[in-house]
C-alpha positions as CSV (number, residue, x, y, z in Angstrom):
1,X,151.3,121.2,2.1
2,X,151.9,118.0,4.3
3,X,153.1,119.9,7.3
4,X,149.9,122.2,7.5
5,X,147.6,119.4,9.2
6,X,149.0,120.6,12.9
7,X,148.0,124.1,12.1
8,X,150.4,127.2,12.0
9,X,151.7,126.5,15.8
10,X,151.9,122.9,16.0
11,X,149.3,122.1,18.9
12,X,146.8,120.1,16.8
13,X,147.8,116.9,18.6
14,X,146.9,118.4,21.8
15,X,143.5,119.5,20.8
16,X,142.8,116.0,19.3
17,X,143.9,114.2,22.6
18,X,141.8,116.6,24.5
19,X,138.7,116.0,22.5
20,X,139.1,112.2,22.6
21,X,139.4,112.3,26.4
22,X,136.4,114.3,26.7
23,X,134.6,111.5,24.8
24,X,136.2,108.5,26.3
25,X,136.5,109.4,30.0
26,X,132.7,110.0,30.5
27,X,131.8,106.7,28.6
28,X,134.3,104.7,30.7
29,X,133.0,106.2,34.0
30,X,129.3,105.9,32.9
31,X,129.8,102.2,32.3
32,X,131.4,101.7,35.7
33,X,128.5,103.5,37.3
34,X,126.0,101.6,35.4
35,X,127.5,98.3,36.3
36,X,127.7,99.2,40.1
37,X,123.9,100.3,39.9
38,X,122.8,97.1,38.2
39,X,124.7,94.9,40.8
40,X,123.0,96.8,43.8
41,X,119.6,96.5,42.0
42,X,119.9,92.8,41.6
43,X,120.1,92.4,45.6
44,X,116.9,94.3,46.1
45,X,115.3,95.6,49.4
46,X,113.9,91.9,50.3
47,X,117.4,90.3,49.9
48,X,118.7,89.3,53.5
49,X,121.3,91.4,54.7
50,X,124.8,89.9,55.0
51,X,125.4,91.1,58.7
52,X,122.1,89.8,59.8
53,X,122.7,86.4,58.5
54,X,126.1,86.5,60.1
55,X,124.7,87.7,63.3
56,X,122.3,84.7,63.4
57,X,124.9,82.3,62.7
58,X,127.3,83.8,65.3
59,X,124.5,83.4,68.1
60,X,124.0,80.0,66.9
61,X,127.5,79.1,67.3
62,X,128.0,80.9,70.7
63,X,124.8,79.0,72.2
64,X,126.1,75.7,70.8
65,X,129.5,76.4,72.5
66,X,127.6,77.3,75.7
67,X,128.9,80.8,75.9
68,X,125.4,82.2,76.1
69,X,122.4,80.6,77.9
70,X,118.9,79.8,76.3
71,X,117.2,82.8,77.5
72,X,120.1,85.2,76.1
73,X,119.9,83.2,72.8
74,X,116.1,83.7,72.5
75,X,116.5,87.3,73.2
76,X,119.1,87.8,70.6
77,X,117.0,85.9,67.9
78,X,114.0,87.9,68.8
79,X,115.9,91.1,68.5
80,X,117.2,89.9,65.0
81,X,113.6,88.9,64.1
82,X,112.4,92.2,64.9
83,X,115.1,94.1,62.9
84,X,114.0,91.9,59.9
85,X,110.3,92.6,60.1
86,X,108.7,95.8,59.3
87,X,107.0,97.8,62.2
88,X,103.7,96.7,63.0
89,X,104.0,93.3,61.4
90,X,103.8,91.3,64.7
91,X,106.3,89.1,66.4
92,X,106.5,85.3,65.8
93,X,105.4,82.9,68.6
94,X,109.0,81.5,68.8
95,X,112.0,83.2,67.0
96,X,113.4,81.3,64.2
97,X,116.4,78.9,64.9
98,X,115.5,78.5,68.6
99,X,115.9,74.9,69.8
100,X,113.0,73.7,71.6
101,X,113.3,71.9,74.9
102,X,111.8,68.6,75.4
103,X,108.9,68.3,77.9
104,X,109.7,66.5,81.1
105,X,108.7,62.9,81.1
106,X,105.5,62.1,83.4
107,X,106.3,60.5,86.7
108,X,105.9,56.7,86.9
109,X,103.1,55.4,89.5
């Protein structure tokens, strides 16, 4: 009587393990998928992209080291501004992060 719980051929443990796997594997994979989806949704479309922030910082550092001139720096910042703005939004008068040059002093008379 006690030995009949596995059925006549002894494969009851196999079917029990298979049915447990069919329940737990989808639950675990679904949890992983949900966690990734929520993490990506938290960033949102308006969040600054990591590579754009890094690109701005790299351009500033190159300008500070003198590796690029002011015109090239302004062009790089304008290009980055253009990629951050939706088409047709217009361009700013002066790109963000561009150092302004001091006006020359008037000549003494």
